[in-house]
C-alpha positions as CSV (number, residue, x, y, z in Angstrom):
1,X,0.0,0.1,0.0
2,X,1.3,3.4,-0.8
3,X,2.0,6.2,1.8
4,X,-1.3,7.9,0.5
5,X,-3.1,4.7,1.0
6,X,-2.0,4.3,4.5
7,X,-2.9,7.9,5.2
8,X,-6.7,7.2,4.7
9,X,-8.3,6.5,8.0
10,X,-10.8,3.8,8.3
11,X,-13.5,3.4,10.9
12,X,-12.7,-0.3,11.3
13,X,-9.0,0.2,11.6
14,X,-9.1,3.4,13.8
15,X,-8.8,4.1,17.5
16,X,-8.3,7.2,19.7
17,X,-5.6,7.5,22.2
18,X,-6.1,10.3,24.8
19,X,-2.7,10.6,26.7
20,X,-2.6,12.1,30.1
21,X,-4.8,15.1,30.2
22,X,-4.7,15.5,33.9
23,X,-5.4,18.0,36.6
24,X,-1.9,18.9,37.9
25,X,-0.3,18.5,34.5
26,X,-2.9,20.8,33.0
27,X,-2.3,23.4,35.5
28,X,1.3,23.9,34.1
29,X,-0.1,24.6,30.4
30,X,-1.1,27.9,28.9
31,X,-4.7,28.3,29.7
32,X,-5.8,29.2,26.1
33,X,-3.9,26.1,24.7
34,X,-5.4,23.8,27.1
35,X,-8.8,25.1,26.3
36,X,-8.2,24.5,22.7
37,X,-7.0,21.0,23.0
38,X,-9.7,20.0,25.6
39,X,-12.3,21.2,23.1
40,X,-10.9,19.3,20.3
41,X,-10.2,16.2,22.3
42,X,-13.9,16.3,23.4
43,X,-15.0,16.8,19.7
44,X,-12.9,13.7,18.9
45,X,-14.3,11.6,21.7
46,X,-17.8,12.5,20.9
47,X,-17.2,11.6,17.3
48,X,-15.7,8.3,18.2
49,X,-18.7,7.3,20.2
50,X,-21.1,8.0,17.2
51,X,-18.8,6.0,14.9
52,X,-18.2,3.3,17.5
53,X,-14.5,3.8,17.4
54,X,-12.7,2.5,20.6
55,X,-11.2,5.1,22.7
56,X,-8.1,4.6,25.2
57,X,-7.6,7.2,27.8
58,X,-4.5,7.1,30.1
59,X,-3.3,8.8,33.3
60,X,0.2,9.2,34.1
61,X,0.9,8.5,37.8
62,X,-2.5,9.8,38.7
63,X,-1.8,9.8,42.5
64,X,0.8,12.5,41.7
65,X,-0.7,14.1,38.5
66,X,-4.4,13.7,39.5
67,X,-7.3,12.5,37.4
68,X,-8.2,13.4,33.8
69,X,-9.6,17.1,33.5
70,X,-13.4,17.5,33.7
71,X,-13.3,19.1,30.3
72,X,-12.1,15.8,28.7
73,X,-13.7,13.2,31.3
74,X,-17.2,14.4,30.7
75,X,-16.9,13.0,27.2
76,X,-15.9,9.5,28.4
77,X,-18.4,6.7,27.3
78,X,-20.2,4.9,29.9
79,X,-18.1,2.0,31.6
80,X,-14.9,3.4,30.2
81,X,-12.1,4.0,32.7
82,X,-8.7,5.7,32.2
83,X,-5.8,3.4,32.3
84,X,-3.0,4.1,34.8
85,X,0.6,4.1,33.9
86,X,4.1,5.2,34.9
87,X,5.8,4.8,31.7
88,X,5.9,7.7,29.4
89,X,5.4,5.7,26.3
90,X,1.8,4.1,26.3
91,X,3.5,1.3,24.4
92,X,5.6,0.5,27.3
93,X,2.7,0.0,29.7
94,X,1.4,-3.5,29.7
95,X,-2.1,-2.5,30.5
96,X,-2.1,0.0,27.7
97,X,-0.6,-2.3,25.2
98,X,-3.1,-4.9,26.1
99,X,-6.0,-2.4,25.4
100,X,-4.3,-1.4,22.0
101,X,-3.7,-4.9,20.9
102,X,-7.1,-6.3,21.9
103,X,-8.8,-3.6,20.0
104,X,-7.4,-5.1,16.8
105,X,-7.1,-1.4,15.6
106,X,-3.9,-0.4,13.6
107,X,-4.5,3.3,13.1
108,X,-4.1,5.4,16.1
109,X,-5.3,9.0,16.3
110,X,-3.0,10.5,19.1
111,X,-3.8,13.3,21.4
112,X,-2.9,14.7,24.8
113,X,0.1,15.8,27.0
114,X,2.9,16.5,26.5
115,X,3.8,16.6,22.8
116,X,7.6,16.1,23.4
117,X,7.4,13.3,26.2
118,X,4.5,10.8,26.3
119,X,2.8,11.8,23.2
120,X,6.0,11.7,21.2
121,X,7.3,8.5,22.8
122,X,4.0,6.8,22.1
123,X,3.6,7.8,18.5
124,X,7.2,6.6,17.9
125,X,6.5,3.4,19.5
126,X,3.3,2.8,17.8
127,X,5.0,3.2,14.5
128,X,7.9,1.0,15.5
129,X,5.2,-1.7,16.2
130,X,4.0,-1.3,12.6
131,X,0.9,0.8,13.3
132,X,0.0,4.2,12.1
133,X,0.0,7.2,14.3
134,X,-2.2,10.3,13.4
135,X,-0.9,13.0,15.7
136,X,-3.7,15.7,16.2
137,X,-1.7,19.1,15.9
138,X,-4.7,20.9,17.6
139,X,-5.1,18.0,20.2
140,X,-1.7,18.1,21.8
141,X,0.2,20.4,24.0
142,X,3.4,21.0,25.8
143,X,4.4,23.5,28.7
144,X,6.4,25.6,26.1
145,X,6.0,26.3,22.6
146,X,9.6,25.0,21.9
147,X,9.0,21.8,23.4
148,X,5.7,21.5,21.5
149,X,7.3,22.1,18.2
150,X,10.3,19.7,19.0
151,X,7.6,17.0,19.8
152,X,5.7,17.5,16.5
153,X,9.0,17.5,14.4
154,X,10.2,14.3,16.2
155,X,6.9,12.5,15.6
156,X,6.7,13.7,12.0
157,X,10.3,12.4,11.5
158,X,9.4,9.1,13.2
159,X,6.7,8.6,10.5
160,X,3.7,10.1,12.2
161,X,1.0,11.8,10.2
162,X,0.5,15.3,11.7
163,X,-3.2,16.3,11.3
164,X,-6.0,18.2,12.7
165,X,-9.4,17.5,14.6
166,X,-11.4,18.4,11.5
167,X,-9.1,16.5,9.1
168,X,-9.6,13.4,11.1
169,X,-13.4,13.8,11.6
170,X,-13.9,14.3,7.9
171,X,-11.5,11.4,6.9
172,X,-13.4,9.1,9.2
173,X,-16.8,10.2,7.7
174,X,-15.6,9.8,3.9
175,X,-18.7,11.7,2.6
176,X,-21.6,13.9,3.4
177,X,-25.2,13.1,3.8
178,X,-25.0,10.0,6.0
179,X,-26.8,9.8,9.4
180,X,-23.2,10.0,11.1
181,X,-22.3,13.1,9.2
182,X,-25.6,14.8,10.1
183,X,-25.0,13.8,13.8
184,X,-21.4,15.0,13.8
185,X,-21.7,18.2,11.6
186,X,-22.7,20.4,14.7
187,X,-19.3,19.5,16.4
188,X,-17.4,21.4,13.8
189,X,-19.6,24.6,13.5
């Protein structure tokens, strides 16, 4: 399959990974950037619920960094719980790896904190495992702009596809006029 073919998201192959959007970590972020990513992660989570695409949420050492922020946790599907980890890369956590593998999904839409640490290491390791990583540029953040950009560049160099919330949403929908399109259209207005 060509690179262009690999870039096409398919509902049956896609999953959403929400990495470590937690209270104490969020407090260190620029407020406007945090609001921006929480809004976009919420849009993606709501879209995944409609499209029946699995979502995995992680929390880095929740005892120290707290729970997932309310702006994101309010979008969690019933019965879904964040997976705790201490590893920076989600792919180094046995519990997260089990969830990824048991989903059967090979295209991962990656969001969360921080772009140059946990998000970068996870995207890099997903690619190393033969999966695709679609990193949502407007769904990731770091404490500084420099670290944000370093993370984005490293992920792109590792083979991640850098994308946006709307690009992901419309790529998964593939066409207008469907019941799913009509239900999700208000999310991007």
